[in-house]
C-alpha angles and dihedrals in degrees: 000000000000106000116209112221120206119210116212112175124198119231090254091053092049091051091049093050094047091050090050091052095045093052094052091194096122139084114285090240091060093046092052091050089053090051091050093052094047092048092048090049089053090056101256118152124246095252092049092048092048091051096047096043095040100237136114124271091246090059091054091048093048095049092049091049093050090051095049095043094039130008142275094282092054092048092053098042131075116257118239110272123222117248145142118297119255108274095217122061122221091263092048091050089052089051091050091051092048091049093049090052093050128081116288121247119287111281095024125100096207144359120270128194092254092049091051092047090052092047091051091051089056094045098045139037094258113122092206139001126193120231088233090063089050092047093052094048091048091048090053088056095043094245129146103167093181090065128077133185122209111228135173105230108202124209102232103208134140093284092051092051093045094053093043094052091043091057094042092051090053090053091049095052121108113258113273117183090201092054107032123180114225127182120208134187141152131237127186120225127198116222103226127176135187120268089200131021111268119240110241121236120262135175108303095010134081123226108273129208134177120260089228117086140177122238119218102179130268139280133197129236123211106199121194123189130185109223096207104036135043098261135118135165128201120198119191115211134174093231142023097229131143090255091057091050090048092053089052089055090048091053090046092056102037105029111023101033108018093149098047118110095206128007113207107212119200113201144146128257100271111148093241092056095090143099089253091068090068092053088053091055105035140034113272095256093051093045090051092049092054094044092054087066096047133077116188123215118183129207116228118269112274089015105097087138086079090066105091092207089069087073091050091051088053090053091049092052094046097045103034116010101045092106141060116284119165102171118082091207092053090046090054091049093049094047091047090052091049091048094050094049094045092049091046090052088053091230116181140180111249102216113198104171113098137175091259091052091047091054091047097046100033098033094118090055094053117104113272095248090055091054093050093053 
């Protein structure tokens, strides 16, 4: 017997269905079910509804039945579909996760899906297990044991916190022309040329270049950035030796900041970043003269992200160096042009991380004595 189901929507249900249709941010199946219910509520027949919505008559009948026998939510949602039971129990899934997080078998660098499936067969009563079952259970737990990420794991101790807060306090100070804060860091650049002439872009076709390239050595960039004013300086050197660093400090004192009383220099812990580098490059009296105008501040180990100039180096690479340049003279010209335009535009780094934010976000990593106080 073909039962005829009558749909009578409440005002709240009509409003909900109209809002669902007007948003349009749902699966088409759900939107069509809403259209069927609204049309049936308005008194339209099954054949008319099927024709206007673009579905079969059985679909209209099924949606009306699910609404009458259940509720609006049941009529809009998919019914559970029959299928095979999960092959792994909850305990077996936990065992799979633990195995994937453990060391791989001897002689293997990492787990694979087949290795994990074989391990689970040995550890459980299953006679076989497909790698697809293993993949799905791992995906549900956000695991990819064949992948690794390299990460610098800092040791957050008292020295780390002291250096971090020292640098952050410098960034937060009001600008003082007599006591500027300058960040410095190095970055190597490979000189790479084209093995074959690239094909220029044209309408409908990207620029094309050959995968082969010609190496022409490397150079080093010393990048200096004023924390409190829109100024940066890039110096290209053939090496990254202590003498090159010392000459950068000499230029900083005598050329770039001749009127400053003290220049606070923020830098990382590279071995050449020391007062001794100036004594290797200059006579003792000259080295001492330069050092009297400098005050070194070091970022914590494994925390180069605290050096603001790292951001500027990223901008330099993205805007200027993301291409093949094999001639040192051309590289110097291109970097000088980038530097002039960026200084003329008064571009600055907007630093947002402060000491207060560090204490709030990294409080659990602070040494215990710091937390108690």
